[in-house]
C-alpha positions as CSV (number, residue, x, y, z in Angstrom):
1,X,90.7,65.3,221.2
2,X,88.7,63.2,218.6
3,X,88.1,59.5,218.9
4,X,88.8,57.0,215.9
5,X,85.2,57.0,214.3
6,X,84.1,53.2,213.1
7,X,83.0,53.0,210.1
8,X,81.4,49.2,209.7
9,X,77.7,48.2,210.2
10,X,77.0,48.2,214.2
11,X,80.4,49.2,215.2
12,X,79.9,52.5,216.1
13,X,76.5,52.1,217.1
14,X,77.1,54.5,220.0
15,X,79.9,56.8,219.8
16,X,81.6,60.0,221.0
17,X,83.1,61.4,218.3
18,X,84.1,64.4,220.9
19,X,82.7,65.6,223.8
20,X,80.8,67.9,221.9
21,X,79.4,66.0,219.1
22,X,77.8,62.4,219.4
23,X,77.0,59.7,216.7
24,X,75.1,57.0,217.3
25,X,72.7,54.2,214.9
26,X,69.3,54.1,214.7
27,X,68.2,51.2,212.6
28,X,69.3,52.8,209.1
29,X,69.7,56.1,210.5
30,X,72.6,57.5,211.5
31,X,72.2,60.5,214.0
32,X,74.5,63.2,215.4
33,X,73.9,65.3,218.3
34,X,75.2,68.7,219.0
35,X,76.6,67.8,222.7
36,X,77.7,71.4,224.2
37,X,74.1,72.3,225.9
38,X,75.9,74.7,228.1
39,X,77.0,76.8,225.4
40,X,73.9,76.4,223.4
41,X,75.8,74.1,221.3
42,X,78.0,76.8,219.8
43,X,80.5,75.9,217.6
44,X,84.4,75.5,218.4
45,X,87.2,74.6,215.5
46,X,87.2,71.6,217.2
47,X,83.6,70.9,217.3
48,X,83.4,71.8,213.2
49,X,86.0,69.0,213.1
50,X,84.0,66.8,215.2
51,X,80.8,67.0,212.8
52,X,82.9,66.8,209.6
53,X,84.0,63.4,211.2
54,X,80.7,62.6,212.3
55,X,78.8,63.2,208.9
56,X,81.9,61.2,207.0
57,X,81.5,58.6,209.0
58,X,77.9,58.0,208.5
59,X,78.0,58.7,204.8
60,X,80.9,56.3,204.6
61,X,78.4,53.6,206.3
62,X,76.6,51.1,203.8
63,X,73.8,50.5,206.1
64,X,72.9,54.1,207.0
65,X,70.4,55.2,204.6
66,X,69.7,58.6,205.7
67,X,71.5,61.2,208.8
68,X,69.7,63.0,211.2
69,X,71.1,66.3,212.6
70,X,70.3,67.7,215.6
71,X,71.1,69.4,219.5
72,X,71.1,68.6,222.9
73,X,68.8,70.7,224.4
74,X,67.8,73.4,224.8
75,X,69.0,75.0,221.9
76,X,69.7,73.5,218.3
77,X,73.2,75.6,217.1
78,X,74.0,79.1,218.5
79,X,76.3,79.5,215.7
80,X,80.1,79.9,216.5
81,X,81.7,80.5,219.7
82,X,82.0,84.1,219.5
83,X,85.2,84.0,222.7
84,X,86.8,81.2,220.3
85,X,86.2,83.3,217.2
86,X,88.2,85.8,219.1
87,X,91.4,83.7,220.4
88,X,93.8,82.5,217.8
89,X,93.3,79.1,220.1
90,X,89.8,79.0,219.8
91,X,90.7,77.1,216.9
92,X,88.7,79.7,214.5
93,X,90.5,82.4,213.4
94,X,92.5,82.2,209.9
95,X,89.7,79.1,209.5
96,X,89.5,78.5,205.4
97,X,85.6,78.7,205.2
98,X,84.4,77.1,202.0
99,X,80.5,77.8,202.2
100,X,80.1,75.0,204.1
101,X,79.8,73.4,207.4
102,X,80.7,69.9,206.4
103,X,82.1,68.4,202.9
104,X,78.6,67.0,200.5
105,X,77.3,63.7,201.2
106,X,75.9,61.2,199.6
107,X,72.9,60.5,202.4
108,X,70.1,63.0,202.9
109,X,70.7,65.0,205.9
110,X,67.3,65.7,208.3
111,X,67.5,68.7,210.7
112,X,65.7,67.9,213.4
113,X,65.9,71.5,215.0
114,X,65.0,71.3,218.7
115,X,65.6,74.9,219.7
116,X,67.4,78.4,219.0
117,X,69.2,78.3,215.4
118,X,71.3,81.2,215.3
119,X,73.5,82.7,212.8
120,X,76.0,80.1,211.9
121,X,73.4,77.7,213.3
122,X,71.2,79.1,210.7
123,X,73.4,78.4,208.4
124,X,74.2,75.1,209.6
125,X,70.2,74.0,209.2
126,X,70.1,75.6,205.7
127,X,72.6,73.0,204.9
128,X,70.3,70.2,205.9
129,X,68.0,68.6,202.9
130,X,65.2,68.7,204.8
131,X,64.4,70.5,208.1
132,X,61.6,69.1,210.8
133,X,61.2,72.0,213.5
134,X,60.0,71.7,217.4
135,X,57.7,74.1,218.7
136,X,60.5,75.3,220.9
137,X,62.8,76.5,217.5
138,X,63.5,80.0,216.3
139,X,65.8,81.0,213.7
140,X,67.8,84.5,213.8
141,X,70.6,85.9,211.6
142,X,72.4,88.3,213.9
143,X,75.8,88.3,211.6
144,X,75.3,92.0,211.1
145,X,74.6,92.4,214.8
146,X,77.9,90.5,215.6
147,X,80.3,92.5,212.9
148,X,80.5,89.8,210.6
149,X,80.0,88.6,207.5
150,X,78.6,84.7,206.9
151,X,80.7,82.0,205.5
152,X,78.1,78.9,205.2
153,X,76.3,80.4,202.6
154,X,73.6,82.3,204.8
155,X,73.5,85.2,201.7
156,X,72.5,82.6,199.1
157,X,70.4,80.1,201.5
158,X,68.1,81.9,202.9
159,X,66.8,84.0,200.3
160,X,66.5,80.9,198.5
161,X,64.5,79.7,201.3
162,X,62.3,82.5,202.4
163,X,62.6,85.1,199.6
164,X,64.6,88.1,199.3
165,X,62.6,90.7,201.2
166,X,61.6,88.3,204.5
167,X,65.9,87.6,204.3
168,X,66.8,91.1,203.9
169,X,64.3,91.5,207.3
170,X,66.3,88.2,209.2
171,X,69.5,89.7,208.3
172,X,69.5,93.1,208.9
173,X,67.2,93.1,212.2
174,X,68.8,90.3,213.8
175,X,65.2,89.5,214.6
176,X,63.8,86.0,215.6
177,X,61.4,83.7,213.3
178,X,59.2,81.4,215.9
179,X,58.8,77.7,214.1
180,X,55.0,78.7,213.2
181,X,56.3,81.3,210.8
182,X,58.9,79.0,210.0
183,X,56.7,76.6,208.3
184,X,54.3,79.5,206.7
185,X,57.2,80.7,204.9
186,X,58.3,77.1,203.8
187,X,61.8,77.6,205.5
188,X,60.7,74.4,207.8
189,X,58.7,71.1,206.5
190,X,56.6,70.6,209.7
191,X,56.5,71.9,213.2
192,X,55.9,69.9,216.1
193,X,55.4,68.8,219.6
194,X,58.5,68.8,221.4
195,X,58.8,65.3,222.3
196,X,57.4,64.1,218.6
197,X,60.7,65.8,216.8
198,X,63.5,63.2,217.1
199,X,60.8,60.0,216.2
200,X,59.3,62.3,213.4
201,X,63.1,62.6,212.1
202,X,63.9,59.0,212.4
203,X,60.2,58.1,210.5
204,X,60.7,60.1,207.6
205,X,64.4,58.3,207.6
206,X,63.0,55.4,207.6
207,X,60.8,55.7,205.0
208,X,63.4,57.3,202.8
209,X,65.2,54.1,203.7
210,X,62.4,52.1,202.0
211,X,63.5,53.3,198.2
212,X,65.5,51.9,196.1
213,X,69.2,53.2,197.3
214,X,70.4,54.3,194.0
215,X,67.6,55.5,192.9
216,X,67.3,57.5,196.2
217,X,70.8,58.5,195.6
218,X,70.6,59.8,192.2
219,X,67.2,61.5,192.9
220,X,69.4,63.4,195.9
221,X,71.9,64.4,193.6
222,X,69.7,65.8,191.1
223,X,67.3,67.8,193.2
224,X,70.9,69.5,195.3
225,X,72.0,70.2,191.8
226,X,68.7,71.9,190.4
227,X,68.8,73.7,194.2
228,X,72.5,74.8,193.7
229,X,72.3,76.3,189.8
230,X,68.8,78.2,191.8
231,X,71.2,79.9,194.1
232,X,73.6,80.4,190.7
233,X,76.7,82.7,192.1
234,X,75.1,83.7,195.1
235,X,78.4,81.3,197.2
236,X,81.0,83.0,195.1
237,X,79.2,86.7,196.3
238,X,78.9,86.0,199.7
239,X,83.0,84.9,199.8
240,X,83.6,88.0,197.8
241,X,81.9,90.2,200.2
242,X,83.2,88.8,203.5
243,X,86.6,89.4,202.0
244,X,85.8,92.7,201.1
245,X,84.4,93.9,204.4
246,X,87.5,92.6,206.4
247,X,89.8,94.5,203.9
248,X,87.5,97.5,204.7
249,X,87.0,97.3,208.1
250,X,90.1,96.1,209.0
251,X,90.9,92.8,210.9
252,X,91.7,94.6,214.1
253,X,88.4,96.8,214.2
254,X,86.3,93.8,213.9
255,X,87.9,91.8,216.4
256,X,87.6,94.9,218.7
257,X,84.0,95.0,217.8
258,X,83.3,91.7,218.5
259,X,85.0,91.3,221.6
260,X,83.1,94.6,223.0
261,X,80.0,92.6,222.2
262,X,81.7,89.4,224.2
263,X,82.4,91.3,227.2
264,X,78.9,93.2,226.9
265,X,76.9,89.5,227.0
266,X,79.5,88.5,230.1
267,X,78.3,91.6,232.1
268,X,74.4,90.8,231.1
269,X,74.6,87.2,232.1
270,X,76.3,87.9,235.8
């Protein structure tokens, strides 16, 4: 169950929005931590709702200039929890997908990628305004491997970030990209030692806080609009592809393939 998220000044200095999402304040920065490390921060329906609530609370606080999003070690986010996705009670089946894991914020979002960001987790990272990566960060898109299509903008955002050909390679092979390669291709802004990840993200947030609030918000809105226009109709194309794939394959067939992958993973973990 979600707890009430206090939105005024220091009242939510350190609040668990849920057991799996932690929200805290560091001076003028809100830090949102995906906190399900035993599952590599894989997202359930409740966890997505908690992330949305945390982002909204941070955005609503007038004293917050920037938001840092990170994960509890060892992973940033493993994407959607496939077990929850295959079960009606998991809170993911039938969910409305609107090309983003949280509604747009008026504050910049800095992704502090502390470990693997995979599939939906990579989409979460791509939805941040800039990314700082630990040397332990790795990136992969395994949608095709698990028999699902993305719903948070992968097919639009990844080619925009690293180029169409490298995006094709990542999405069709499911192979991992390390932090140095991500830096070289422009997927991340910088790579730092693991212990320096959060301090670096907080320092960038503090630098942003020193800007004029009105100018900062207007500049961010303009930059995002330019980025959205560069992507063009990619989000609509992705939504159409997702619906078309499910209709062509049949929901039952997709679920069966996904369940087979889950069972194979369970056997390998024994």
